[in-house]
Structures are given as structure tokens and as C-alpha cells.
N, C-alpha and C positions, 0 to 999 in steps of 0.2 A: 560487477560480481550480481550474479544471477539471484532476487528475493523470490519466496515462497508467500505470498502474503496469505492470513487465513481470512473468512466472512465478514469479520468484523470490521478487520481496518478495508476491505473493499468498498463496504457500506458506507464505512464514516469519511473514505476518502470521495466516494462520490457525490452522498447527502449535506456531511456535517465535517468539511475539513477541518475546523478548528474543533475539532476532538482529538485529534490526531496529535503527539507528542512532537515539538519541533523537532528531534532526534530523524522520527519518523518519516516527517515531511520532506526532510534532509536525504533521507535515504531513498526516498520516493524521486525524488527531483534529481539526482543528481545525473546526469548525463553517462555516466558507464555503469549506471545501474540495470538492471532490468528485471523490473516484475512481471510476476508467475500468478495466477490465482488456479485454487484445482477447478476440476470439472464439479464437483458438489457447489464451490462458491456460482458459479453462473447459472 
């Protein structure tokens, strides 16, 4: 599954992963999923 992640999630995943819910962490870490970020987030 392709996951389009917003700016908040990108920042939290990089700096404070404990702020992510367990379901969000599981989706990001699942092998079959591909996280994507918008150009504005980067």
C-alpha cells in the first residue's frame, strides 16, 4: 500500500517517534507499504 504522509508525521517519525500512535508506526514499518511525502513537506 502507498502511504501519503503529512509534514507532522514526517517530523515526528524523524525526531520523536514515540509521538506516533502504534497503528501509525505499524503501517510505516510494514514491509509491503511505501511511505511517500509531499514536496512541500521536504
